[in-house]
N, C-alpha and C positions, 0 to 999 in steps of 0.2 A: 537409387543409390543404397548401398548397404550400411549398416550401423558403423560397421569398422571404418568405411570411408568417411562418413559423417565425422566420426570421432577424430580421425586423422586430420581432417580439415579444420576442426575447431581447435586442435591442440597444436597445429603446425605453426600458426602465429603468436604474436605476444599476446599476453593476458595484461590487460590495463583495468585499474579501478580508479573511480573518483566519486566525490560526494554528489549527491543529487540536491539541487535547491531549487526553490520557486518563491522568491520574496514577496511576490504579489499575493501569495496564498498563506505561507507559513513563514514565521521568522526561524531563525536558527535556535536550535535547542540550547546551545551555549549562552544565548541571550539571557535566559533565566536560570542559569547554573547547571544544566545538564550537560553530560559529557557524551553526546552521541550525533551522529549525523541524520538527517532526515531520511537518508537513504544511500545506498551505494550502487553504482552502475558499475558492472563487470563486462567488459568487451572481450570476448573470445573469437577473434578473426570471422566476423560475420555473424556472430550470435551474441546478442545482448541480454543480460540479466539484470533485473532491478530489483535490489532487496530493500523494500520500504519499511522503515522502522514503524513502531507502534505509533499510530497518528489518531488523534482524537479531535473533539469539537472545539478547536481554538482558533483564534484569528491571526491575522498577520502581525499582531503586536505580541502574541504569546498568551493572550487573555482567554479563559474559558467563556464560551458562548452557549447559550441555550441551557443554562443550569436548571436541573430538575426535569428536564424534557428529553426523555430517552429517544423519542422519535426524532426530533429535531437535531439532537446531538449525533444520531446515526446519519442523518442527511448530510450534516456538515462534515462529519468524518469521511463520508464518500466523496464529498465535493473537495475536500483537502487531498484525498488520494488522486482524484481525477487530475487536480492541477499538478501534483508530482509527477504522474504519468505524462501529461501533456508536455511538461517542460524537457522530457526525454525523447519525444516523438512516439510515445506509446499510448494506448487506451485500455479500457477495461477488457477488451478482446484479447489482449496480451497477458492478463492475469491468469496464473495457473494454480495460486494457492493464496488463501487468506487464513489468518489466525485471529479470531474474534474474542476479546476479553470483555466480559461484562461484570459489573461490580455486584449485581444480583441476578444470577442466571435464571433462578426460579420465577422470580417477579417479572424480568424483563425479556425472557427469551421469545416469547410469542410476538410481542411488539417489535422486537428487533428483526425477527424472521420476516415478519409481513414487510417492513421497510427494505430489507435486504432483496426479498423477492421482487418487491415492486422496481427497485433500482435496477437489479440484474434484468428484469424483463425490459426496462426502457433502454438498456444498454444492448438489448438483443443477443445476450450470451448464450450460446449453445455450442459446446458443452458448457456447464456451470463450472467455476473454479473448484477445486478441492478445498475443503475448509473444515476447520475445527473451532468449536465454541468452548471457551473456558471461563469459569468464574475465577476473579481475580481481584485483589486490592489494588487499584490503579495508582498512579503517582500523585493524583490530586483528589481531595474528597468530593470534589464537585463534578468530576468526570464519571459517567456512567457506562461508557464504552470505549475502546480503543482497539484499532484493527492494524494488523502488520500484513504486508502483502509481497508476493513474488510475482514478477513478470518475466516473461520470455519472448524475444522476437528476432527476427532475422535483420542484419543490416548489412551494408556492403562491406566485405573484408577490406582491412587496409593492405595496401601493397607494399 
């Protein structure tokens, strides 16, 4: 199939979007005063795209967990993203890009990269997602890391 045929198939049907939620993993951001969705799902006639908002080491009540422990915060963040993916029928193998925000990239990048590499190995990712690491002031002073992700996967087109 040529690129033009693929694009025609994707664009021929309706485009729908809706919020992604998984309340067993994460509360809604508006529960503590933030105005964003945990993510959006866009369906394009058989192609689904998940745009997962910046996700951090928080519990299902919106509380920060693992304060001061970058490695544990990284693992919890990956777990939260895994839960969001699962709620939409996706896995880490569908992730095509991540953007990783670290409060102190010089201090924490080595530990973060070791945790990320181990997690990706556990997931059997090949190829690895495209990724960018950025130092940033995060929305809470007790958060050391936040990750946003984009996933793409095929679904059955709606007739």
